[in-house]
N, C-alpha and C positions, 0 to 999 in steps of 0.2 A: 617267796615273800607273799604274805596274805594281802589281798586287795582290801580296799576300803569299802565296806558294805554300804549299800544305799539305804537310806532311812525309809521305812515303810510308812505309807499314808494310812488314812482311815480305811479299814477293811482289807488291808494288805498284810502279807507275810514276807519276812526276809528269809531267803534261803540260808542265810548265815545263822539263823536261829534254829534251823533244823539240826537234829542230833547226828552223831556218828558214834557207834553204828546207827544205821538208818532206822526210822520208825515206820510202822505200817498203820495206816488210818483208813477206816471205812468211809465211803463217800456216797451221798445220794444225789450228787449233781447229775444233770442230764449230759450224757456223753454220746457223741456220734463220731464215726470214722467214715470218710468218703473216699472212694477210689473208682476211677473210670466213670465219674459222674453219677454213681449210685452210692447210697448209704450201705456199707457192708457190715456195720456194727452199730447197735444202739442200746443204751441201758440207762437206768437211774440207780444202778447198784454197781459200785466199783471199789477199788482200793487205791490209795495213793501211797507210794513209797517216798518218804521224805528223808533226804540225806544232805548234810552240810554242803553248801555251795552248788547244789543241783536243783533245778526246777523239778516239781513232782513228776514221777512216772506213773501213769494210770494203768491199772490192770483190770480188765473186764472179764466177767464170767464168760465161759466158752459159749453159753447159750445166747449171749448178746450178739454173736456173729451170725450172719445169714448162712444158710446151708451151702456148703461147697466153696466158701471163700477162704478157708484155712487149708492150705495144702502143705503137709509135712515135707520138710526138706532136710538135706544132709547138714551135718555140723552141729557143734555144741560149743558152749563156753561155760566158764566157771565164775561165780561171784562169791567172794569170801563171806558174804552175809547171807545170801539166799540159796546157794547151792549150784547145781548144774542146770543150764538152760538148754532147751531144744527149740528149734526154729521152724517157722512156717513161711512159705511164700503166701502173699495175700492176693487173691484173685478178685478183680472188680468188674465193672461194666465194660462195654465195648469201647475200644479205642477207635481212632480214625479209620483203620482198615477193617473194622467190624469184629476183630478178635478181642477177647477179654484182655484188659490191662492187667499185668502181673507185676507186683512189687516184690522182688526177690528178698527173702529173709527179712521182711518188714515187720514180722511179729514173732514173739517168743513166749515160752511158758517154762515154768519150773515144775516138772512132773512130780518130783519128790523134794520139795523145799526143806530147808532147815526148820527146826521147831518154831523159831521166832517168826517165820514167814509161812507157816502151815496153811493159813487162809488163802494163800496164792496157788495152792495145788489146783491145777486145771484152769486157772485164770490166765488170760492172754494179754500181753502188752503190745502196743504198736508204736513204732517210731514215726512221729509226724513228718520227718524228712522224706519218707518214702511214699506218702499218700497225697491225694488231692487236698484233703483238709481233715483236721481233727477239731471238734468243737466241745467246749465245756460250757454248759448253760447258754448255748447259742453263740458264744464268743469263739472266733477262729483262733486256734492256738498257733503260736510261733514255735518252731522247732528249736530245741537246744542245739547249738552249734557243735561241730566236731565229728559227727558221724558215729561216734562210739557209744554215746549215751542216748537215751530215749525220752528226755525230759520234755514236758509240755509247759510252755511259758504262756501265762495269761496275765491280765492286768492285776490279778490277785497277788502275784509274787514279784518281788524285786530282787536284784542280784547285787553285784555282777555274778554271772553264771559260769561254772566250770565248762570247758569245751572251747572257749574262745582262744585264739592264739596267745601263747604264753601262760596258760593256766594249768599246764600239766602238774606242776609241783604244789598246787593248792591243797 
């Protein structure tokens, strides 16, 4: 059963107005990712994947990431729209014991995306669930619930958002 979408206010978007199949949109918002108390990625050039019932997932150019913070790891997954993903552990600043903080499989890329998502080749997404903070134009992002998705919830978007308990069939 489809939930009742929240009504967007001025300057907001409803994720229920996003398309399926998803759309790809370029963004010039200021994006930062922090792990282990340090900014591991920063850019003003990114892409948002917009899909019905999901908050946007941001993809950053690989060069937005500090050197050495993306560590390739095993495993892959498939998206019916974007193709096959490869994963990275994200390595941040020092933890309490002085060793770098590692967020396992916190980032992913589509090395050979489908034609509709060709702009994402070599771009990297990060799940906010696995890092200290993600920011969009200085606003700290709320992570999309559920652990499977990588959506970034800001005050710009309203839901309800897929990922919450009971939303599998949306």
